[in-house]
C-alpha positions in Angstrom: 0.0 0.0 0.0 1.1 3.5 -0.7 0.8 6.6 1.4 -2.0 7.9 -0.8 -4.3 5.0 0.0 -6.7 4.8 2.8 -6.8 1.6 4.7 -9.1 0.1 7.3 -6.7 0.8 10.1 -6.7 4.5 9.3 -10.5 4.4 9.1 -10.7 2.7 12.6 -8.2 5.3 14.0 -10.2 8.2 12.6 -13.5 6.7 14.0 -11.9 6.3 17.4 -10.6 9.9 17.4 -13.9 11.4 16.3 -15.8 9.2 18.8 -13.5 10.3 21.7 -13.9 14.0 20.7 -17.7 13.6 20.6 -17.7 11.8 23.9 -15.5 14.4 25.5 -17.6 17.3 24.1 -20.8 15.6 25.3 -19.3 15.0 28.7 -18.4 18.7 29.0 -21.9 19.8 27.8 -23.5 17.3 30.2 -21.4 18.5 33.1 -22.3 22.1 32.4 -26.0 21.2 32.2 -25.8 19.3 35.4 -24.1 22.2 37.2 -26.8 24.6 35.9 -29.5 22.3 37.0 -28.0 21.8 40.4 -27.6 25.6 40.8 -31.2 26.1 39.8 -32.3 23.4 42.2 -30.3 25.0 45.1 -31.8 28.5 44.3 -35.4 27.0 44.3 -34.7 25.3 47.6 -33.5 28.5 49.2 -36.6 30.3 48.0 -38.8 27.5 49.3 -37.1 27.8 52.8 -37.7 31.6 52.8 -41.4 31.1 51.9 -41.8 28.5 54.6 -40.2 30.8 57.2 -42.3 33.8 56.1 -45.5 31.7 56.1 -44.8 30.4 59.6 -44.1 33.9 60.9 -47.4 35.2 59.4 -49.3 32.3 60.9 -47.8 33.0 64.3 -48.7 36.7 64.0 -52.3 35.8 63.0 -52.7 33.4 65.9 -51.3 36.0 68.3 -53.7 38.5 66.8 -56.7 36.2 67.5 -55.6 35.8 71.1 -55.1 39.6 71.5 -58.6 40.1 70.1 -60.0 37.8 72.8 -58.2 39.8 75.4 -59.6 43.2 74.3 -62.7 42.9 76.6 -60.3 42.4 79.5 -58.5 45.6 78.6 -61.9 47.3 78.3 -62.9 46.1 81.8 -59.6 47.4 83.2 -60.3 50.8 81.5 -63.8 51.0 83.0 -62.6 50.0 86.4 -59.8 52.6 86.2 -62.3 55.3 85.3 -64.5 54.2 88.2 -61.7 54.0 90.8 -59.8 57.1 89.5 -60.9 59.1 92.5 -60.1 56.5 95.1 -56.7 55.9 96.8 -57.3 52.4 98.1 -54.9 49.5 97.9 -57.3 47.7 95.6 -57.5 50.7 93.2 -53.6 50.8 93.1 -53.5 47.0 92.4 -56.0 47.4 89.7 -54.0 50.2 88.0 -50.8 48.2 88.3 -52.4 45.1 86.9 -53.8 47.1 83.9 -50.4 48.7 83.4 -48.6 45.3 83.4 -51.0 43.8 80.9 -50.9 46.7 78.6 -47.1 47.1 78.8 -46.6 43.4 78.0 -48.9 43.5 75.0 -47.4 46.8 73.8 -43.9 45.2 73.8 -45.3 42.4 71.7 -46.8 44.7 69.1 -50.1 46.1 70.4 -50.7 49.8 69.8 -53.6 51.6 71.5 -55.7 54.1 69.5 -57.1 56.6 72.0 -55.8 60.0 71.1 -58.3 62.8 71.5 -57.8 65.9 69.3 -56.5 63.8 66.4 -57.9 64.1 62.9 -60.8 61.6 62.3 -59.7 58.7 60.2 -62.4 56.1 59.4 -59.6 53.4 59.1 -58.8 53.8 62.8 -62.0 55.4 64.2 -65.6 54.4 64.4 -67.7 57.5 64.8 -70.8 56.8 66.9 -71.5 60.4 67.9 -71.2 63.7 66.0 -71.2 67.3 67.4 -70.9 70.5 65.3 -67.5 72.0 65.2 -66.0 75.5 64.9 -64.2 74.8 61.6 -66.3 73.5 58.8 -64.9 70.5 56.9 -62.4 69.6 59.7 -63.3 66.6 61.7 -61.4 65.8 64.9 -61.8 63.2 67.6 -63.5 65.0 70.5 -63.9 62.0 72.9 -62.7 58.4 72.8 -65.6 56.2 74.1 -63.7 52.9 73.7 -60.1 52.5 72.8 -59.1 50.9 69.5 -56.1 48.7 68.9 -53.6 47.9 66.2 -51.7 44.6 66.2 -48.3 45.0 64.4 -49.8 47.8 62.2 -53.1 46.1 61.4 -56.3 47.4 62.9 -57.8 44.8 65.3 -60.6 47.1 66.4 -61.2 50.7 65.5 -61.6 53.2 68.4 -65.2 54.2 69.1 -65.2 58.0 69.1 -67.3 61.2 69.2 -66.4 63.4 66.3 -66.5 67.1 66.3 -66.7 69.0 63.0 
């Protein structure tokens, strides 16, 4: 055989070289695809963990809000008792004031905000107007008297304040 002729050994060598190049290239492409897929899976899992934590926190906040809503009549009773015993200087009245203060301080530290500001502008989001008296300035509505305090729980209105509006 001469140098110009192609033989079966050359054909086998060429096939082997081409096959190894194809396998090598496919391996590199496959590794890149697997790496991208793994990175995407890891990002999806991180997002899932964040969603679960956020959902869990929201559920806890809602459950605490339900409990606080059930405690609002207790706070109202303390407020009424405080109003009734404000003139007395007995040990019972002092204990009542301290008990109310402890409960309110504890709930405030956890996220409860009281809505009971007189003289504030009337806002139907935070106030429930049950009485209206004419005012000096037309068009301006202010809270004249708070009849029952309202409450916010971590920024959300649990119960609007029951108020008398002037204006």
